[in-house]
Each structure stands twice: as structure tokens, then as C-alpha cells.
C-alpha positions in Angstrom: 33.7 46.3 -47.3 34.3 47.4 -43.6 32.6 50.8 -42.0 35.2 53.6 -42.6 35.4 55.0 -38.9 36.4 58.6 -38.7 39.9 59.6 -37.2 40.6 61.7 -34.0 39.4 65.3 -35.0 37.6 64.4 -38.0 35.0 67.5 -38.7 31.0 66.0 -38.9 30.8 68.8 -41.2 32.6 66.4 -43.9 29.7 64.0 -43.8 26.9 66.2 -45.4 29.1 66.8 -48.5 29.5 63.1 -48.8 26.3 62.6 -48.7 25.3 65.1 -51.1 27.6 63.7 -53.8 25.4 60.8 -54.0 22.1 62.5 -53.3 22.8 65.2 -56.0 23.6 62.6 -58.8 20.3 60.2 -58.2 18.4 63.4 -57.9 18.9 63.0 -61.7 15.3 60.9 -61.5 13.4 64.0 -61.3 14.9 65.5 -64.5 13.2 62.3 -66.0 10.2 64.5 -67.9 12.8 66.3 -70.1 13.4 62.9 -72.0 9.6 62.2 -72.1 8.7 64.1 -75.5 11.9 63.1 -77.2 11.8 59.3 -76.2 7.7 59.8 -77.6 8.7 61.2 -80.7 11.6 59.0 -81.6 10.1 55.9 -80.5 6.5 56.4 -81.0 5.2 56.2 -77.3 2.4 57.6 -75.3 3.0 59.7 -72.1 1.8 56.8 -70.0 4.4 54.6 -71.8 7.2 57.4 -71.4 6.4 57.4 -67.7 7.5 53.6 -67.3 11.4 53.9 -66.4 10.4 56.5 -64.1 7.8 54.3 -62.5 9.8 51.6 -62.2 12.7 53.3 -60.9 10.7 55.0 -57.9 9.1 51.5 -57.4 12.8 49.9 -57.0 13.7 52.5 -55.0 11.3 51.8 -52.4 11.5 48.0 -52.6 15.3 47.9 -52.8 15.7 50.5 -49.8 13.1 47.9 -47.6 15.2 45.0 -48.8 18.5 46.8 -48.4 18.2 49.1 -45.2 19.2 46.0 -42.9 22.5 45.7 -45.2 23.2 49.3 -45.1 22.9 49.2 -41.3 25.3 46.3 -41.2 27.8 47.1 -43.8 27.7 50.8 -43.4 27.6 54.0 -45.9 30.6 53.5 -48.1 29.3 49.8 -49.2 25.9 51.1 -49.6 27.4 54.2 -51.7 29.6 52.1 -54.0 26.6 49.5 -54.7 24.3 52.6 -55.4 27.4 54.0 -58.1 27.2 50.5 -59.7 23.9 50.2 -60.6 23.0 54.0 -61.0 25.6 54.3 -63.7 25.0 50.8 -65.1 21.4 51.7 -65.6 22.1 54.6 -67.7 24.7 52.6 -69.9 22.0 50.1 -70.7 19.3 52.6 -71.4 22.1 54.0 -74.0 22.3 50.7 -75.3 18.3 50.6 -75.2 18.1 54.0 -77.0 20.7 53.4 -79.7 19.2 50.2 -81.0 15.7 51.6 -80.2 14.9 48.5 -77.7 12.5 50.6 -75.4 12.0 47.5 -72.8 16.2 48.1 -72.6 15.7 51.6 -71.5 12.9 50.5 -69.2 15.1 48.0 -67.2 18.5 50.1 -67.2 17.1 53.0 -66.2 13.8 51.8 -64.3 15.0 48.3 -62.7 19.0 48.5 -62.4 19.0 52.2 -61.9 16.1 52.3 -59.3 18.0 49.8 -57.3 20.6 52.1 -57.4 18.5 54.9 -56.4 17.4 53.0 -53.2 20.6 51.9 -51.8 22.3 55.6 -52.8 19.1 57.4 -51.2 19.1 55.3 -47.6 22.7 55.1 -47.8 23.7 58.6 -45.7 20.7 58.8 -43.6 21.3 56.8 -40.4 25.4 58.0 -40.3 24.0 61.7 -40.6 21.8 61.2 -37.3 24.3 59.6 -35.6 26.7 62.5 -36.4 24.1 65.3 -35.7 21.5 64.0 -32.6 20.9 67.3 -31.8 19.9 68.6 -35.2 18.5 65.5 -37.1 15.7 67.6 -39.3 18.6 69.7 -40.6 21.1 66.8 -40.9 18.8 64.8 -42.8 17.6 68.0 -45.0 20.9 69.1 -46.2 21.7 65.0 -47.8 18.3 64.7 -48.7 18.4 68.1 -50.0 20.6 66.8 -52.9 18.2 64.5 -54.3 15.4 67.3 -54.9 18.3 69.6 -56.4 19.6 67.0 -58.5 17.1 68.1 -61.5 18.3 71.2 -60.8 21.4 70.3 -62.5 20.3 67.5 -65.0 17.5 69.4 -66.1 19.0 71.9 -68.1 22.3 69.8 -68.8 20.0 67.3 -70.2 18.3 69.6 -72.3 21.4 71.1 -73.5 22.9 67.6 -74.2 19.7 66.9 -76.1 20.0 70.0 -78.3 23.9 69.6 -79.0 23.3 65.4 -79.8 19.8 65.7 -81.3 16.5 64.5 -79.9 16.5 61.1 -82.2 17.4 57.8 -80.7 21.2 58.1 -81.2 21.0 61.6 -79.6 19.1 60.4 -76.6 21.5 57.3 -76.4 24.5 59.4 -76.2 23.1 61.9 -73.5 22.5 58.7 -71.4 26.2 57.6 -72.0 27.4 60.9 -70.7 25.2 60.9 -67.7 26.0 57.0 -66.8 29.9 58.2 -67.0 30.1 61.7 -65.6 27.7 60.7 -62.8 30.0 57.8 -61.9 33.0 59.8 -61.1 31.0 62.3 -58.9 29.4 59.6 -56.8 32.9 58.1 -56.2 33.9 61.4 -54.2 31.2 60.5 -51.6 32.4 56.9 -51.5 35.8 58.2 -50.6 34.8 61.0 -48.2 32.4 59.2 -46.1 33.2 58.2 -42.4 31.1 57.0 -39.5 31.3 58.1 -36.0 34.0 56.2 -33.9 31.4 56.0 -30.9 27.7 56.2 -30.2 28.4 59.2 -27.5 26.8 62.5 -28.7 28.5 64.1 -31.4 27.2 67.8 -31.2 25.3 69.6 -28.2 22.2 68.1 -27.1 20.7 64.8 -26.2 22.5 61.7 -26.9 21.7 58.9 -29.4 20.1 56.5 -27.3 17.7 59.4 -25.5 14.1 58.5 -25.9 12.6 54.9 -27.2 14.5 52.3 -28.9 12.6 50.5 -31.1 13.9 47.6 -33.8 12.9 47.5 -37.6 11.1 44.2 -36.7 8.8 45.8 -34.2 8.5 49.0 -35.9 6.5 47.3 -38.8 4.2 46.4 -36.1 3.5 49.4 -34.8 0.0 51.7 -35.8 2.9 54.6 -35.7 4.6 53.2 -38.9 1.5 52.4 -41.0 0.0 55.8 -40.4 3.6 57.2 -41.5 3.5 54.8 -44.4 0.0 56.2 -45.4 1.1 60.4 -44.7 4.2 59.7 -46.8 2.3 58.1 -49.6 -0.3 60.6 -49.7 1.8 63.2 -49.7 4.5 61.8 -52.6 1.7 60.7 -54.6 0.4 64.2 -54.7 3.6 65.5 -55.9 5.1 63.3 -58.0 2.4 63.1 -60.5 3.2 66.7 -61.4 6.9 66.6 -61.0 7.2 63.0 -63.4 5.0 65.2 -66.1 6.1 69.0 -65.3 7.7 69.7 -68.8 4.8 68.5 -71.0 2.4 69.6 -68.4 2.9 73.2 -68.3 3.0 73.3 -72.0 -0.5 71.4 -72.4 -2.0 73.6 -69.8 -1.2 77.4 -71.5 -1.4 76.1 -75.0 -4.5 77.8 -75.9 -3.4 80.8 -74.5 -1.9 84.3 -75.8 1.6 83.3 -73.7 2.3 79.4 -74.8 5.0 78.0 -73.0 8.0 76.7 -75.2 10.2 73.7 -74.7 13.1 75.8 -73.5 11.0 77.2 -70.9 9.5 74.4 -70.0 12.5 72.4 -69.1 13.6 75.8 -66.9 10.1 75.3 -64.9 11.4 71.7 -64.3 14.5 73.4 -62.6 12.7 75.8 -60.8 10.8 72.8 -59.4 13.9 70.9 -58.4 15.0 74.3 -56.7 12.0 74.8 -54.7 12.1 70.8 -54.2 15.9 71.4 -52.8 15.1 74.1 -50.7 12.0 72.7 -48.9 13.8 69.8 -48.1 16.5 71.8 -46.2 14.1 74.5 -45.1 11.3 72.9 -43.8 13.0 69.9 -42.3 15.3 72.6 -40.4 12.3 74.3 -39.3 10.5 71.0 -37.8 13.5 70.9 -35.4 11.8 73.8 -33.8 7.9 73.4 -34.1 7.7 69.6 -34.2 7.0 67.0 -36.9 3.4 66.3 -36.4 2.9 70.5 -37.1 5.3 70.3 -40.2 3.4 67.3 -41.8 0.2 69.5 -41.1 1.5 72.5 -42.5 2.6 70.2 -46.0 -0.8 68.3 -46.5 -3.2 71.3 -45.6 -1.8 73.8 -47.3 -0.6 71.8 -50.1 -4.3 70.9 -50.4 -5.0 74.5 -50.7 -2.5 74.9 -53.6 -4.1 72.3 -55.8 -7.3 73.9 -55.0 -6.1 77.2 -56.5 -4.6 75.3 -59.7 -7.8 73.5 -60.2 -10.2 77.0 -59.9 -7.8 79.6 -61.8 -6.9 77.3 -64.6 -4.9 78.5 -67.0 -5.9 81.9 -66.2 -2.9 82.8 -64.5 0.8 81.6 -65.2 2.4 83.0 -62.0 -0.4 81.6 -59.9 0.3 78.2 -61.3 3.8 78.4 -61.0 3.9 80.0 -57.4 1.4 76.8 -55.9 3.4 74.5 -58.0 6.6 76.0 -56.4 5.1 75.7 -53.1 3.7 72.1 -53.9 7.1 70.8 -54.5 8.8 72.5 -51.5 6.3 70.4 -49.6 6.8 67.2 -51.5 10.7 67.8 -50.6 10.1 68.7 -47.1 8.1 65.4 -46.5 10.9 63.6 -47.6 13.4 65.1 -45.7 11.8 65.2 -42.7 10.5 61.7 -42.2 13.9 60.6 -40.7 13.4 62.7 -38.2 10.2 61.8 -37.5 11.1 58.3 -37.4 13.9 58.7 -35.0 11.5 60.8 -32.5 8.9 58.0 -32.6 11.4 54.6 -33.1 15.0 56.0 -31.7 18.3 55.6 -33.7 18.9 52.0 -33.3 18.0 50.6 -36.8 16.7 53.9 -37.9 18.2 53.3 -41.3 16.4 50.3 -41.8 13.1 51.6 -40.5 13.2 54.0 -43.2 14.0 51.8 -45.9 11.2 49.9 -45.1 9.1 53.0 -45.1 10.1 54.2 -48.3 7.7 51.4 -50.1 5.2 53.7 -49.4 7.3 56.0 -52.1 7.5 52.8 -54.5 3.6 52.8 -54.3 3.2 56.7 -54.8 5.7 56.1 -57.6 3.2 54.1 -59.5 -0.1 55.8 -58.6 1.2 59.5 -59.1 2.2 59.4 -62.6 -0.6 56.8 -63.6 -3.4 59.0 -62.3 -1.8 62.5 -64.2 -1.0 60.4 -67.7 -3.9 58.2 -67.8 -6.6 60.8 -66.9 -4.5 63.2 -69.4 -5.0 60.6 -72.3 -8.5 59.8 -71.8 -9.2 63.6 -71.0 -7.3 63.9 -74.8 -9.0 61.4 -76.3 -12.5 62.7 -75.2 -11.2 65.8 -77.3 -10.4 68.3 -74.1 -7.1 70.0 -74.2 -5.3 72.8 -72.4 -5.6 72.9 -68.6 -9.0 70.7 -68.8 -6.5 67.7 -69.4 -5.4 68.0 -65.7 -8.3 69.2 -63.6 -9.5 65.8 -62.2 -6.2 64.7 -61.5 -5.9 67.8 -59.3 -8.9 67.1 -57.7 -7.9 63.5 -56.9 -4.6 64.7 -55.4 -6.7 67.2 -53.4 -8.5 63.9 -51.6 -5.2 62.2 -51.4 -3.7 64.9 -49.2 -6.7 65.1 -46.9 -6.1 61.4 -46.2 -2.7 61.9 -45.2 -3.5 64.7 -43.0 -6.0 62.2 -40.8 -3.1 59.8 -40.9 -1.0 62.3 -39.2 -3.2 63.3 -36.7 -3.6 59.6 -35.8 0.4 59.5 -34.8 1.2 58.8 -31.1 4.3 57.6 -29.1 5.0 53.9 -29.5 3.6 52.0 -26.6 6.9 51.0 -24.2 5.8 47.0 -25.2 7.6 47.5 -28.8 10.7 49.0 -27.2 14.2 47.1 -26.6 15.9 47.8 -23.6 18.8 50.4 -23.6 22.1 49.3 -24.8 23.4 50.8 -21.5 21.5 48.4 -19.1 22.1 44.8 -18.5 20.7 42.8 -21.6 17.4 41.6 -20.7 17.0 39.4 -24.0 18.9 38.4 -27.0 17.4 41.4 -29.1 18.8 43.8 -26.3 22.5 41.7 -26.4 22.2 42.1 -30.3 21.6 45.9 -29.5 24.8 46.0 -27.4 27.0 44.2 -29.4 26.0 46.2 -32.9 26.6 49.5 -31.2 30.1 48.3 -30.0 31.3 47.1 -33.2 
């Protein structure tokens, strides 16, 4: 499937909606916590066990993005979006079968493994294309698309809760909810497949610097630089600190205020998940656009430094203030989302646009690691604290302090980022190729 080239006069503003149709769909992953209590009740699972499909999905997201990044660059966004559609929808259909037959391993395999591949390919499918369409505003462009991944749960959370209420929260009701999700998302993602286009040339599309201004580094060379691994640590720490709460958001807020005079109901907990999704979504476009003005390193100082402060306030306040808990959680999730949306532009600044999609895919292995660490830390510690006879906010205090430490590590890694040494650059494709790699650059960019 060759990349669809935009006809003359094609508006670049049609590309973000195509990306959004995919990202809003795969962003359902952030609403997984709505399914955790019904699955635990219907299949007799622990909190750690019910997190497995989500954890495996995030692991596969990073791995499939890393291995598929080069294929996305070679085959174009339409191929990637089609592959994502097939895998993501099939994952839901397999999960529906697993829930109907009460075979939890099939849910883990379907949603986590198969669906996770769809998450990874779908996530990186529009990034390189958007940067090429918007070389003048890369932070804003990627923020618009990746905003959809953060905002997917804003739709999926109340929608999933309503389906579970209508179909029932037993295994058959969960199966029906999974089935509806799979069929509906396949249709919605198809819109992106049909709409996406790539630029006719690599000349600047908007106002500002051209695509090839600045350094150009291949994916092979990028992973050999300290800058790549510093950013890997930054992303991993920021994601770990946010995803642990997000994955357990609904049961977490219920547990946190269970011993107060105003406990949180199931419907209110689902609303909290939707609020977090809104903050996640707003942070992706708001903070990433701000990074175009103040710089990538400065915006990550904000994410990591102020994020640690927010965790400290939650840990110290405990269950004494529900508004403070909600406000701090919303700020943390806005930074979490902003970190995802800003990192492609950070990569573009450091490594250029040549193979930026492949480099981004490799960097997302940090997300795979964080997808295991975050939920594991929060769920495992909560389970152990519950076994020790503790309840309420004390189930999560230790986890919150661990997250503060992780954000501090990420802050230090961000401070160590410096411009890439010229020895890692490939020659400009506008000059005579001095090497096979330079010739490859020319050939790919002119194809």
C-alpha cells in the first residue's frame, strides 16, 4: 500500500482530523480501569491480575512501535493506520470471546497482545507525517493528534460504564461491551485511513524553517547517542509516575476516600476517569504548543519538577481534601499527556525529521517499561498494604513517594540533554551524497 500523496491544493489541516480518528480510538486504553472492578468480580481476579491486559497492551505498544517504526516510515501512514485498525479491533473481538467463555488468558492475549500491537502502530502512524506537514509548528501539530490518545478515555470511560450498566457487569455483559467497542472503533478508524495524505514534496508547507534545517540523524545513529537515552529515561520516569495512577484511577479514588463522610460512588469514579482523560488531552495540545514558545527542555522541567510537587501534596494531604486530590491529579495527568505530545518535537529538534518516526518508535520502548512499572508499583503495594490490614489513602502513600523519586531521576536526565555531536549527523540530502547513507536519504526523500 503506497503512501497517498496529497493532490494540489490539499489543505494540511485535513491531516490532524485523520490522525485524531485513530488516536481517539486507541486512546480507549486509558479507560481500562472502568473494566477492572467488573472483571475482578466476575472472574475472581486481584487488582494486580486485572491490570495485566493493560500492562501487556502498553508493553506491546512500545515494542510494536520500536519494530514497526521503520515500516511506518517506508510504507506510509495509510498502511500503518490500516494495520492498527485490524489489530486493535481484533483485540476487542478476541476479548469478547474470552469474557463470554470466562477464559481470562484470552482477554489478556486479545486486548493486551493483539490490541497492543494496534496501539503501537496506530500511535506512531501519523507522527512523522504531521511533522512534515507542520515543520513550522511541530509541537502543536503532534499535540493535536496525540491529544486524541489522551482524550480517548473521555469518550470511552462513560460509554463503557453505560454499556456495563445496560448489558450487566457479569461475564456476558463484559463480552457484549467488548464486542461493541471492537465494531465501533473499526468504523471510526476507517475514516482516518481514507482521509490521510502525505505532502507532495519535502519543501516547507507552512511559514518558518524547512524540513531539512538543522541536524539530520538516522534512527541507527540516534540510538547510539546519549541524548536518545537521556530522553528515554525522561519519558520512562514521567510515564511511570502518571500511568500507575491512571490505570487504577477508578478504584483508587474510591479507596482513597472510603473512610470519609463523602465516599466516592462507582459513577463518580467513572467521572473522575473522564476528568483525568480531559486533563490528559488538554495537556497534550496545551503544553506541547507552549513548548514551541519556551523550548522542550524548559517544558520538561515543568512536567517533572511541578509533577513531583503535586505528588507530594497528595501524599501529605491524604484523604483530608477531595478537591486538592482531584486538582493535583488533573495537573499530573496534564503533564503526563504533555510529555507524550512534546517528545516527538524534542526528537525533531535533536535528530531532525529524517527517520523521526522510526526514532520515536524506538523511544516508545520507554513506555513499554513504564507500562509495567507504574501499574505494578501501585497495584502490588496496594495489595500488600491491604493484606497488612491497611485501608483508605494509606494503601497508596508509599507508591506516591516512589513516584516523586522517579520524577526526580527524570528531571536530572533532562538536564543532561545536549545538542547531538556532528559525527552522528548524515550529510544534507541537498548536497552531493558523500556516503551510501546520504544517498539513501536522497532516494527516500525524493520517492
